[in-house]
C-alpha positions in Angstrom: -13.5 18.5 8.8 -10.4 18.0 6.7 -9.3 14.9 4.9 -7.7 13.3 8.0 -10.8 13.6 10.0 -12.7 12.1 7.0 -10.5 9.1 7.0 -10.9 8.6 10.8 -14.7 8.9 10.6 -15.1 6.7 7.6 -12.8 4.0 8.9 -14.4 4.0 12.4 -17.9 3.6 10.8 -16.6 0.9 8.4 -14.9 -1.0 11.3 -18.0 -1.0 13.4 -20.1 -2.3 10.4 -17.4 -4.9 9.3 -18.7 -8.5 9.0 -15.5 -10.2 7.8 -12.9 -8.5 10.0 -12.8 -7.6 13.6 -10.4 -5.9 15.9 -9.3 -7.8 19.0 -9.4 -5.1 21.8 -7.3 -7.1 24.2 -4.4 -7.2 21.8 -4.1 -3.5 20.8 -1.6 -2.7 23.7 0.8 -5.3 22.5 2.6 -3.3 19.8 6.4 -3.4 20.0 8.2 -0.1 19.3 10.4 0.1 16.3 13.1 2.5 15.0 12.0 6.0 14.1 10.7 6.7 10.6 13.5 7.1 8.0 14.0 6.4 4.3 16.7 4.0 3.2 19.4 6.1 1.5 20.4 3.4 -0.9 17.0 2.6 -2.1 15.8 6.2 -2.2 17.3 9.2 -4.0 18.1 11.5 -1.0 21.6 12.8 -1.9 20.6 15.2 -4.7 19.7 18.8 -4.4 16.5 19.9 -2.7 14.5 20.3 -5.9 15.7 17.0 -7.4 14.9 15.1 -4.3 11.4 16.7 -4.2 10.9 15.7 -7.8 11.9 12.1 -7.0 9.6 11.8 -4.0 6.6 13.1 -6.0 7.4 10.7 -8.8 7.9 7.8 -6.5 4.6 8.4 -4.6 2.8 8.8 -7.9 3.7 5.2 -8.7 3.6 4.0 -5.1 1.0 1.3 -5.8 0.7 -2.1 -7.4 1.2 -4.5 -4.5 -1.4 -6.9 -6.1 1.1 -7.2 -9.1 4.3 -7.3 -7.1 4.6 -11.1 -7.2 5.0 -10.8 -10.9 7.7 -8.1 -11.0 11.4 -8.8 -11.3 12.6 -7.8 -7.9 16.0 -6.6 -6.8 18.0 -8.7 -4.4 16.7 -8.5 -0.8 14.0 -6.1 -1.8 10.2 -6.0 -1.7 8.1 -4.8 -4.8 8.1 -1.3 -3.3 11.7 -1.3 -2.5 12.5 -2.5 -6.1 10.5 0.3 -7.6 11.9 3.0 -5.3 15.5 1.8 -5.8 15.2 1.5 -9.7 13.7 5.0 -9.8 16.4 6.3 -7.5 19.1 4.9 -9.9 17.4 6.5 -12.8 17.5 9.9 -11.1 21.2 9.3 -10.1 22.1 8.4 -13.7 20.0 10.9 -15.7 18.3 13.4 -13.3 14.6 14.1 -13.1 12.1 14.1 -15.9 10.9 17.6 -16.8 7.2 18.2 -16.4 6.7 18.0 -20.2 8.6 14.6 -20.2 6.3 13.3 -17.4 3.3 14.2 -19.5 4.7 12.3 -22.4 6.0 9.1 -20.8 4.8 5.8 -22.1 4.9 2.3 -20.8 8.2 1.4 -22.4 9.9 4.5 -21.0 8.8 3.5 -17.5 9.8 -0.1 -18.0 13.3 0.9 -19.1 13.6 3.1 -16.0 12.5 0.3 -13.7 14.0 -2.7 -15.3 10.7 -4.4 -16.1 8.9 -5.9 -19.0 7.3 -3.1 -21.1 4.2 -5.3 -21.6 3.6 -5.6 -17.9 0.2 -4.2 -16.9 1.8 -2.0 -14.1 4.1 -0.2 -16.6 1.1 1.4 -18.5 -0.6 2.3 -15.1 2.7 3.8 -13.9 3.0 5.8 -17.1 -0.5 7.1 -16.7 0.2 8.1 -13.1 3.4 10.0 -14.1 1.5 11.6 -16.9 -1.1 12.8 -14.3 1.8 14.2 -12.1 3.2 16.2 -15.0 -0.3 17.6 -15.7 -0.8 18.4 -12.0 2.5 20.2 -11.8 1.9 22.2 -15.0 4.6 24.8 -15.1 5.3 24.6 -11.3 8.5 23.1 -9.9 8.0 20.3 -7.4 9.0 22.7 -4.6 6.5 25.3 -5.7 3.7 22.6 -5.8 4.6 21.5 -2.3 4.8 25.1 -1.1 1.3 25.7 -2.3 0.1 23.6 0.6 1.5 26.4 3.0 3.1 24.0 5.4 0.2 21.7 5.9 0.5 18.0 5.2 -3.2 17.6 5.3 -3.7 20.4 2.7 -1.1 18.8 0.4 -2.9 15.5 0.7 -6.1 17.1 -0.3 -4.5 18.8 -3.2 -3.0 15.6 -4.5 -6.3 13.8 -4.1 -8.2 16.5 -5.9 -5.7 16.8 -8.7 -4.9 13.2 -9.7 -7.4 10.3 -9.9 -4.9 7.6 -8.7 -4.5 9.5 -5.5 -8.2 9.8 -4.9 -8.6 6.8 -2.6 -11.8 7.7 -1.0 -12.1 7.1 2.7 -8.4 6.2 3.0 -6.3 8.5 0.8 -3.3 6.3 1.5 -0.9 7.7 -1.1 -2.1 11.2 -0.8 -1.1 11.1 2.9 2.1 9.2 2.5 3.5 11.9 0.0 3.8 14.7 2.6 5.2 12.2 5.1 7.9 11.1 2.5 8.8 14.6 1.6 9.3 15.4 5.2 11.4 12.3 5.8 13.5 13.2 2.8 14.2 16.6 4.4 12.8 18.7 1.6 9.5 19.9 3.2 8.3 20.8 6.7 4.7 20.5 7.8 3.2 21.8 11.0 0.5 19.1 11.1 2.4 15.9 10.1 1.1 14.0 13.1 -2.5 14.5 12.0 -2.0 11.9 9.3 -3.5 8.5 9.7 -1.6 5.3 8.9 -1.1 4.7 5.2 -3.6 2.0 4.6 -2.2 -0.7 2.3 -1.8 -4.5 2.6 1.3 -4.7 4.8 0.1 -3.0 8.0 -3.2 -4.9 8.3 -1.2 -8.2 7.6 1.1 -7.5 10.5 -1.8 -6.7 12.7 -3.4 -10.0 11.6 -0.3 -12.0 12.3 0.0 -10.3 15.7 -3.6 -11.1 16.6 -4.9 -7.5 16.5 -7.1 -8.2 13.5 -9.0 -11.4 13.1 -10.4 -12.4 9.7 -13.5 -14.6 9.1 -12.3 -18.1 8.5 -13.5 -18.2 4.8 -11.7 -14.8 4.1 -8.5 -16.0 5.9 -8.5 -19.2 4.0 -8.8 -17.4 0.6 -6.0 -15.0 1.5 -3.8 -18.0 2.7 -4.4 -19.7 -0.7 -3.1 -16.6 -2.5 -6.4 -15.6 -4.1 -6.7 -12.0 -5.3 -9.4 -9.9 -3.6 -11.6 -7.7 -5.7 -11.4 -3.9 -4.9 -14.1 -2.9 -2.4 -16.0 -5.0 0.1 -13.7 -7.2 2.0 -10.4 -5.5 1.2 -11.9 -2.1 2.4 -13.0 -3.8 5.6 -9.5 -5.0 6.1 -7.9 -1.6 5.6 -10.6 0.3 7.5 -10.1 -2.0 10.5 -6.4 -1.5 10.3 -6.7 2.3 10.3 -9.2 2.2 13.2 -7.1 -0.2 15.2 -4.1 2.1 14.9 -6.2 5.0 15.9 -7.0 3.1 19.1 -3.3 2.2 19.6 -2.3 5.8 19.1 -4.8 7.0 21.7 -3.4 4.5 24.2 0.3 5.0 23.5 0.5 8.5 22.4 2.4 7.4 19.3 1.4 9.2 16.1 -0.3 6.9 13.6 2.2 7.7 10.9 5.0 6.4 13.3 3.0 3.3 14.0 2.7 2.8 10.3 6.5 2.7 10.0 6.9 0.4 12.9 4.5 -2.1 11.5 5.5 -1.8 7.8 9.1 -2.4 8.7 8.1 -5.4 10.8 6.2 -6.8 7.8 9.5 -7.2 6.0 10.7 -9.8 8.5 10.6 -13.5 7.5 8.0 -14.5 10.0 5.5 -12.1 8.4 6.5 -12.9 4.9 6.0 -16.6 5.6 2.3 -15.9 5.9 0.4 -14.7 2.7 -1.0 -11.2 2.9 -4.1 -10.0 1.1 -3.6 -9.0 -2.5 -5.7 -6.7 -4.5 -5.0 -5.2 -7.9 -5.6 -1.5 -7.5 -4.0 1.8 -8.2 -4.5 2.9 -4.6 -1.8 0.8 -2.9 
C-alpha cells in the first residue's frame, strides 16, 4: 500500500468511527459539476520558464497552510487567504525571480513578510519562513526540476518524498499538502505524472464546509454551533473527523460518478469561494497542515 491507499483506509476507518460528523448517503449523488482544474494565471506565477515555475509551485505548496490564521491576514482585493499568499508570492517571483536553495535555507520571518505584504510579527510569517527553510534543506543542491524528476513520474511517490522530507508536509492520515504539490505542478504544466488520478481530495477546511452546506456532511449540533460562532477547533479530534468524513464522502462520490477525487476537490473548493458558502462560517484550526 502506498500513501494514497493509506489515506483512503485511514479516512474510511475514521469516518466509520466518527461521533461528531456523519455522511448523509442520500446526498452524495447531488454534486454539481464544475470547470476543469486550472490555476489562475494572475494569482499564480505560470508565465516563467519551466524551472522557475517549478520553483514557484514548490515554494507555494511549502507555505500552502494557515487557514486558521487567514482572517487576521491583510487580504488582496477579491481574494481569499490562499489566493492572497499565492498572488503575493507570484508577484515576488515576477519582480525578483526565485530564491536560491541557499536563500531558502536562510529566510527569516521579516523576509517572508516583505514578500507577502504582511506584518513581520504575524505568527504565520515565522511558520512560513520555517517551511521555506525546510524546502531549501530538502532540495539540497538539486534544482526543483531534479527533485520532481526523482519521483520518476509518480505523483504518489513525490507526495511520499515530500512527507518524508519535510515535517510540515507530514500530515499523517491525510497528507493534504504532500498530495496537492504534484497536482499543482501538473496543472502548472511543469511535470507529468502517470498516476495523478490516484490522489485523494486535498483535505482542508473548504471542501468539508461545502459538503456541510450542501447537506452531504452533518455535524453534531454542539460542534456546528461552535463552528458557527467562529470558535477555533484544536488540532486532532473533531477537526480530523471533519476532514476524514470529507475524504471518505468524496471517495464514495468518485465511485458513483467516475470523477477523480482531485477533480471533485477543485469543483468543491471553487464552489466554496461563492458568497452563499462564505456567508456560513467554516471550521478553523490553527495548524501547519492546511
